[in-house]
Backbone as CSV, one residue per row, in Angstrom:
resi,resn,N_x,N_y,N_z,CA_x,CA_y,CA_z,C_x,C_y,C_z
1,MET,13.103,-9.965,3.177,12.063,-9.696,2.053,12.905,-8.941,1.052
2,ASP,12.973,-9.480,-0.205,13.564,-8.707,-1.297,12.628,-7.802,-2.016
3,GLU,13.213,-6.963,-2.937,12.439,-6.131,-3.723,11.244,-6.671,-4.551
4,THR,11.616,-7.974,-5.110,10.589,-8.823,-5.973,9.274,-9.086,-4.999
5,GLU,9.642,-9.620,-3.780,8.585,-9.970,-2.854,7.814,-8.740,-2.414
6,PHE,8.344,-7.571,-2.184,7.793,-6.395,-1.893,6.712,-5.973,-3.066
7,TRP,7.213,-5.904,-4.157,6.384,-5.570,-5.446,5.194,-6.605,-5.578
8,GLU,5.560,-7.799,-5.361,4.411,-8.885,-5.564,3.363,-8.654,-4.385
9,ILE,3.673,-8.166,-3.220,2.613,-7.891,-2.192,1.822,-6.665,-2.672
10,ILE,2.410,-5.689,-3.148,1.851,-4.507,-3.542,0.854,-4.873,-4.672
11,ASP,1.428,-5.547,-5.509,0.623,-5.807,-6.870,-0.599,-6.754,-6.599
12,SER,-0.417,-7.845,-5.831,-1.491,-8.604,-5.376,-2.578,-8.120,-4.676
13,THR,-2.263,-7.278,-3.849,-3.206,-6.565,-2.995,-3.947,-5.526,-3.756
14,ARG,-3.279,-4.672,-4.552,-3.901,-3.728,-5.493,-4.890,-4.392,-6.400
15,GLU,-4.427,-5.519,-6.980,-5.345,-6.200,-7.939,-6.539,-6.579,-7.310
16,ALA,-6.483,-7.207,-6.063,-7.571,-7.727,-5.347,-8.595,-6.659,-4.888
17,ALA,-8.022,-5.478,-4.749,-8.778,-4.172,-4.345,-9.520,-3.484,-5.402
18,GLU,-9.143,-4.033,-6.609,-9.667,-3.533,-7.847,-9.376,-2.000,-8.026
19,GLY,-8.229,-1.629,-7.569,-7.855,-0.163,-7.697,-8.342,0.735,-6.657
20,ASP,-9.050,0.410,-5.624,-9.528,1.229,-4.615,-8.543,1.543,-3.603
21,PRO,-7.896,2.579,-3.365,-6.862,2.844,-2.395,-7.113,2.336,-0.974
22,GLU,-8.428,2.623,-0.559,-8.693,2.286,0.937,-8.863,0.703,0.993
23,ASP,-9.523,0.148,-0.002,-9.521,-1.437,-0.011,-8.040,-1.993,-0.042
24,HIS,-7.342,-1.353,-0.825,-5.993,-1.686,-1.078,-5.149,-1.760,0.292
25,ALA,-5.414,-0.658,0.978,-4.691,-0.641,2.297,-5.289,-1.652,3.342
26,ASP,-6.566,-1.825,3.268,-7.029,-2.943,4.216,-6.447,-4.385,3.734
27,LEU,-6.439,-4.726,2.490,-5.984,-5.846,2.140,-4.396,-6.010,2.250
28,LEU,-3.848,-4.824,2.216,-2.358,-4.938,2.573,-1.994,-5.229,3.835
29,VAL,-2.761,-4.683,4.825,-2.696,-5.041,6.280,-3.050,-6.446,6.442
30,GLU,-3.994,-6.961,5.895,-4.442,-8.454,5.821,-3.283,-9.450,5.621
31,ARG,-2.662,-9.004,4.535,-1.544,-9.794,3.875,-0.270,-9.716,4.803
32,LEU,-0.046,-8.555,5.261,1.168,-8.318,6.072,1.037,-9.033,7.476
33,VAL,-0.091,-9.056,7.946,-0.254,-9.756,9.320,0.054,-11.349,9.233
34,GLN,0.066,-11.855,8.025,0.334,-13.269,7.692,1.977,-13.453,7.929
35,LEU,2.632,-12.423,7.881,4.225,-12.506,7.879,4.642,-12.330,9.345
36,ASP,5.861,-12.585,9.486,6.459,-12.501,10.799,6.715,-10.908,11.020
37,PRO,6.858,-10.517,12.328,7.082,-8.931,12.321,8.359,-8.564,11.815
38,ASP,9.591,-9.292,11.635,10.690,-8.856,11.023,10.263,-8.612,9.447
39,SER,9.620,-9.534,8.887,9.199,-9.289,7.384,8.487,-8.092,7.309
40,VAL,7.586,-7.847,8.173,6.734,-6.648,8.060,7.581,-5.421,8.111
41,LEU,8.707,-5.424,9.032,9.480,-4.330,9.110,10.462,-4.107,7.657
42,ASP,10.743,-5.375,7.163,11.428,-5.349,5.954,10.528,-4.622,4.813
43,PHE,9.314,-4.873,4.835,8.382,-4.463,3.992,8.303,-2.874,4.155
44,ALA,8.191,-2.490,5.440,8.146,-1.045,5.727,9.405,-0.265,5.218
45,ARG,10.544,-0.997,5.231,11.777,-0.260,4.840,11.613,-0.198,3.504
46,HIS,11.218,-1.092,2.691,11.065,-1.085,1.247,10.157,0.164,0.713
47,PHE,8.981,0.201,1.544,7.984,1.161,1.227,8.674,2.680,1.548
48,GLU,9.224,2.687,2.681,9.668,4.154,3.062,10.858,4.539,2.096
49,ALA,11.761,3.557,1.754,12.884,4.016,0.944,12.303,4.466,-0.441
50,ARG,11.192,3.908,-0.930,10.674,4.369,-2.186,9.877,5.715,-1.976
51,TYR,9.234,5.738,-0.885,8.535,6.986,-0.492,9.549,8.237,-0.500
52,ASN,10.595,8.034,0.059,11.835,9.122,0.037,12.288,9.399,-1.315
53,ARG,12.547,8.283,-2.021,13.059,8.456,-3.273,12.073,9.283,-4.322
54,ALA,10.872,9.176,-3.903,9.847,9.900,-4.715,9.678,11.328,-4.352
55,TYR,10.410,11.875,-3.492,10.339,13.339,-2.890,11.221,14.151,-3.999
56,ALA,10.529,14.544,-4.942,11.123,15.279,-6.188,10.182,16.168,-6.730
57,TRP,10.726,17.408,-7.118,9.824,18.524,-7.595,9.240,18.039,-8.931
58,ASP,9.807,17.237,-9.809,8.961,16.996,-11.071,7.875,16.015,-10.644
59,LEU,7.914,15.143,-9.721,6.849,14.260,-9.420,5.652,15.019,-8.685
60,TRP,6.326,16.022,-7.961,5.256,16.852,-7.156,4.401,17.709,-8.265
61,GLY,5.108,18.185,-9.217,4.471,18.949,-10.238,3.377,17.949,-11.055
62,ALA,3.788,16.956,-11.212,2.973,15.764,-11.922,1.731,15.556,-11.018
63,ALA,2.019,15.481,-9.900,0.844,15.351,-8.888,-0.167,16.594,-8.956
64,ALA,0.525,17.698,-9.050,-0.344,19.038,-9.075,-1.029,18.992,-10.286
65,VAL,-0.817,18.411,-11.445,-1.427,18.438,-12.541,-2.616,17.365,-12.509
66,LEU,-2.457,16.197,-11.945,-3.338,15.124,-11.721,-4.325,15.547,-10.882
67,LEU,-4.021,16.126,-9.640,-4.963,16.495,-8.671,-5.391,17.942,-8.645
68,GLY,-5.057,18.771,-9.571,-5.586,20.176,-9.688,-4.956,20.915,-8.511
69,GLY,-3.755,20.626,-8.100,-2.982,21.296,-7.051,-2.573,20.172,-6.250
70,ALA,-1.478,20.444,-5.378,-1.037,19.386,-4.454,-0.258,20.151,-3.374
71,SER,-0.951,20.022,-2.039,-0.363,20.666,-0.911,0.719,19.683,-0.458
72,ASP,1.567,19.875,0.770,2.523,19.051,1.324,1.746,17.814,1.373
73,ASP,0.831,17.732,2.201,0.091,16.590,2.577,-0.424,15.613,1.448
74,ALA,-1.111,16.373,0.443,-1.528,15.722,-0.702,-0.398,15.178,-1.498
75,PHE,0.674,15.646,-1.443,1.848,14.961,-2.148,2.517,13.894,-1.433
76,ASP,2.377,14.007,-0.048,2.820,12.842,0.822,1.971,11.523,0.462
77,TYR,0.516,11.831,0.316,-0.437,10.716,-0.033,-0.237,10.316,-1.414
78,PHE,-0.032,11.163,-2.364,0.187,10.826,-3.682,1.383,9.797,-3.745
79,ARG,2.437,10.190,-3.091,3.588,9.347,-3.162,3.235,7.969,-2.706
80,CYS,2.431,7.848,-1.562,2.066,6.425,-1.142,1.209,5.770,-2.187
81,TRP,0.145,6.504,-2.770,-0.629,5.909,-3.867,0.238,5.498,-5.113
82,LEU,1.331,6.256,-5.427,2.101,5.864,-6.592,2.993,4.575,-6.207
83,ILE,3.344,4.460,-5.074,4.041,3.130,-4.714,2.854,2.036,-4.940
84,GLY,1.805,2.295,-4.517,0.559,1.401,-4.496,0.183,1.014,-5.964
85,GLN,0.759,1.706,-7.043,0.377,1.421,-8.463,1.335,0.338,-8.948
86,GLY,2.325,0.027,-8.101,3.226,-1.041,-8.578,4.518,-0.509,-9.193
87,ARG,5.515,-1.488,-9.274,6.946,-1.217,-9.807,6.932,-0.272,-11.191
88,GLU,6.195,-0.970,-12.070,6.296,-0.249,-13.531,5.778,1.178,-13.613
89,VAL,4.584,1.412,-12.890,4.199,2.829,-12.831,5.049,3.700,-11.899
90,PHE,5.409,3.188,-10.744,6.427,3.902,-9.854,7.625,4.265,-10.383
91,GLU,8.299,3.238,-10.993,9.690,3.522,-11.630,9.671,4.345,-12.950
92,GLY,8.553,4.199,-13.612,8.360,5.005,-14.870,8.127,6.346,-14.475
93,ALA,7.371,6.703,-13.472,7.002,8.068,-12.926,8.301,8.797,-12.415
94,LEU,9.158,8.021,-11.719,10.379,8.484,-11.173,11.391,8.895,-12.427
95,HIS,11.353,8.113,-13.335,12.115,8.291,-14.544,11.657,9.590,-15.241
96,ASP,10.452,9.511,-15.507,9.811,10.691,-16.291,8.412,10.800,-15.788
97,PRO,8.235,11.767,-14.956,6.901,11.921,-14.369,5.698,12.316,-15.465
98,ASP,6.171,12.937,-16.562,5.132,13.125,-17.677,4.673,11.797,-18.148
99,ALA,5.512,10.666,-17.930,5.043,9.483,-18.694,3.822,8.978,-17.865
100,LEU,3.440,9.554,-16.803,2.200,8.998,-16.051,0.998,9.144,-17.126
101,ALA,1.121,10.062,-17.931,0.003,10.198,-18.867,-0.227,8.971,-19.672
102,GLU,0.718,8.141,-19.954,0.668,6.738,-20.603,0.639,5.597,-19.590
103,LEU,1.206,5.905,-18.377,1.286,4.741,-17.485,-0.051,4.392,-16.952
104,LEU,-0.899,5.446,-16.668,-2.169,5.409,-16.026,-3.282,4.953,-16.958
105,ASP,-3.864,3.932,-16.704,-4.972,3.698,-17.620,-6.148,4.696,-17.414
106,ASP,-6.395,5.066,-16.344,-7.442,6.007,-15.986,-7.113,6.688,-14.799
107,PHE,-7.668,7.729,-14.358,-7.456,8.499,-13.150,-8.645,9.228,-12.654
108,ASP,-9.246,8.715,-11.560,-10.460,9.156,-11.009,-10.036,10.033,-9.774
109,GLU,-10.008,11.439,-9.973,-9.487,12.271,-8.828,-10.416,12.278,-7.528
110,GLU,-11.456,11.557,-7.685,-12.285,11.272,-6.427,-11.658,10.191,-5.511
111,ILE,-11.081,9.120,-6.145,-10.503,8.101,-5.298,-8.902,7.945,-5.661
112,ASP,-8.482,8.321,-6.868,-7.056,8.145,-7.049,-6.141,9.151,-6.669
113,GLY,-4.899,8.829,-6.428,-3.899,9.969,-6.062,-3.939,10.065,-4.481
114,ASP,-4.571,9.420,-3.817,-4.599,9.585,-2.286,-4.439,8.207,-1.560
115,GLY,-3.206,7.791,-1.371,-2.847,6.437,-0.676,-2.422,6.704,0.698
116,GLU,-2.990,7.655,1.371,-2.536,7.894,2.823,-2.524,6.554,3.537
117,GLU,-3.550,5.791,3.545,-3.718,4.672,4.334,-2.664,3.556,3.898
118,LEU,-2.218,3.496,2.787,-1.216,2.555,2.336,0.119,2.953,3.073
119,GLY,0.232,4.190,3.378,1.585,4.507,4.058,1.567,3.957,5.544
120,TYR,0.459,3.728,6.155,0.310,3.339,7.465,0.194,1.828,7.489
121,ALA,0.052,0.997,6.508,-0.322,-0.428,6.470,0.640,-1.173,7.234
122,ALA,1.908,-0.940,6.898,2.866,-1.769,7.679,3.092,-1.593,9.162
123,ASP,2.849,-0.224,9.510,2.835,0.025,10.972,1.623,-0.549,11.718
124,GLU,0.489,-0.678,10.960,-0.689,-1.139,11.588,-0.541,-2.739,11.638
125,ALA,0.022,-3.321,10.695,0.207,-4.694,10.661,1.216,-5.124,11.745
126,TYR,2.328,-4.322,11.935,3.259,-4.643,13.104,2.574,-4.598,14.269
127,GLU,1.732,-3.487,14.636,1.158,-3.525,15.955,0.150,-4.503,16.130
128,GLN,-0.520,-5.017,15.032,-1.491,-6.146,15.386,-0.713,-7.380,15.681
129,LEU,0.554,-7.490,15.142,1.287,-8.814,15.395,2.000,-8.726,16.723
130,THR,2.349,-7.444,17.249,3.325,-7.533,18.341,2.672,-6.684,19.553
131,GLY,1.601,-5.987,19.241,1.072,-5.108,20.375,1.847,-3.906,20.588
132,VAL,2.902,-3.544,20.031,3.660,-2.337,20.227,3.889,-1.603,18.863
133,VAL,4.189,-0.424,19.056,4.488,0.514,17.892,5.784,0.014,17.200
134,ALA,5.757,0.143,15.914,6.949,-0.395,15.140,8.183,0.489,15.432
135,PRO,9.319,-0.127,15.534,10.457,0.715,15.906,10.980,1.440,14.721
136,ASP,11.887,2.387,14.885,12.535,3.138,13.889,13.171,2.193,12.858
137,LEU,13.059,2.488,11.556,13.341,1.631,10.668,14.976,1.820,10.345
138,GLY,15.633,2.840,10.872,17.022,2.932,10.558,17.331,3.499,9.163
139,LEU,16.296,4.087,8.499,16.674,4.771,7.319,16.857,6.001,7.391
140,PRO,17.786,6.705,6.334,17.955,8.107,6.458,16.488,8.892,6.025
141,PRO,16.377,10.044,6.664,15.190,10.760,6.427,15.097,11.300,5.005
142,GLN,14.014,11.516,4.516,13.871,12.170,3.256,14.674,13.504,3.246
143,PRO,15.133,13.887,2.056,15.835,15.324,2.022,15.065,16.398,2.398
144,ALA,15.687,17.376,2.908,14.992,18.539,3.545,14.192,19.226,2.441
145,GLU,14.726,19.228,1.233,13.964,19.800,0.089,13.779,18.730,-0.997
146,PRO,12.729,18.928,-1.716,12.619,17.986,-2.941,13.814,17.887,-3.988
147,LEU,14.042,16.760,-4.642,15.162,16.794,-5.441,14.710,17.494,-6.783
148,GLY,15.752,18.058,-7.391,15.413,18.626,-8.617,15.158,20.186,-8.691
149,SER,14.579,20.786,-9.792,14.369,22.059,-9.903,12.911,22.342,-9.384
150,PRO,12.784,23.407,-8.401,11.334,23.754,-8.147,10.286,23.977,-9.235
151,VAL,9.119,23.685,-8.874,8.037,23.889,-9.832,7.059,24.940,-9.181
152,ASP,6.676,25.830,-10.059,5.582,26.811,-9.758,4.181,26.259,-9.943
153,PHE,3.542,25.664,-8.823,2.218,25.002,-9.105,1.101,25.954,-9.532
154,GLU,1.221,27.095,-9.416,0.299,28.081,-9.870,0.325,28.580,-11.310
155,ASP,1.509,28.276,-11.940,1.917,28.991,-13.245,1.402,27.647,-14.284
156,GLU,0.186,27.786,-14.817,-0.330,26.693,-15.632,0.504,26.698,-16.917
157,GLU,1.091,27.630,-17.457,1.907,27.672,-18.660,3.175,26.918,-18.386
158,ALA,3.775,27.121,-17.334,4.913,26.374,-16.866,4.575,24.873,-16.745
159,LEU,3.543,24.636,-15.995,3.020,23.151,-15.811,2.947,22.475,-17.137
160,ALA,2.271,23.172,-18.110,1.822,22.601,-19.384,3.170,22.307,-20.137
161,ALA,3.990,23.258,-19.981,5.286,23.138,-20.864,6.156,21.986,-20.126
162,ARG,6.240,21.807,-18.779,7.059,20.870,-18.105,6.439,19.462,-18.356
163,PHE,5.058,19.400,-18.214,4.483,18.126,-18.326,3.471,18.063,-19.480
164,PRO,3.817,18.209,-20.864,2.854,18.248,-21.932,1.808,17.177,-21.950
165,GLU,2.327,15.938,-21.934,1.472,14.658,-22.007,0.434,14.652,-20.762
166,LEU,0.795,14.852,-19.756,-0.060,14.890,-18.546,-0.994,16.067,-18.726
167,TRP,-0.585,17.314,-19.126,-1.477,18.572,-19.132,-2.449,18.203,-20.177
168,ASP,-2.089,17.652,-21.356,-3.063,17.438,-22.400,-4.218,16.302,-21.900
169,ARG,-3.828,15.366,-21.152,-4.748,14.342,-20.832,-5.357,14.706,-19.551
170,PHE,-4.896,15.430,-18.473,-5.400,15.594,-17.244,-5.543,16.879,-16.741
171,GLY,-5.044,18.001,-17.579,-4.983,19.342,-17.105,-6.465,19.908,-17.143
172,PRO,-6.577,21.090,-16.567,-7.791,21.875,-16.464,-8.460,21.853,-17.917
173,ARG,-9.800,21.732,-18.052,-10.489,21.873,-19.267,-11.210,23.239,-19.460
């Protein structure tokens, strides 16, 4: 599976789910079980590589603005959700997390920002296909610390200065 096919699967299942992350995860599993087990593992490698790439302080800070705070788990689920938004949003956010203010049409903090189930979709599909747990993907682990300069999630002035567009659109009112 190449990168284009990976993103096509992400995009088509997201569109069919009409943006609902839980429905997106269900549709993703349904789509992945139509593939052979090796292709599901390829999909999982693409997903995991992007998940690890998104382990960055600036992105965590952007998540904190969007979510009104972001614990370790919340940031993990946010990264899964971000991948689920497709290549343009994902790559744009990695390049400039503040650009999420323009890249996101809307953001409903009740359902958006939490893609936990998306992170398990490939594992679930592999188990359905083979009856066994997916093997280790052979990828390097994410860095011990997020990339970049740390962000103080409690300092609203610092968040507003670092993410002015996001803060204006999604920050506390």
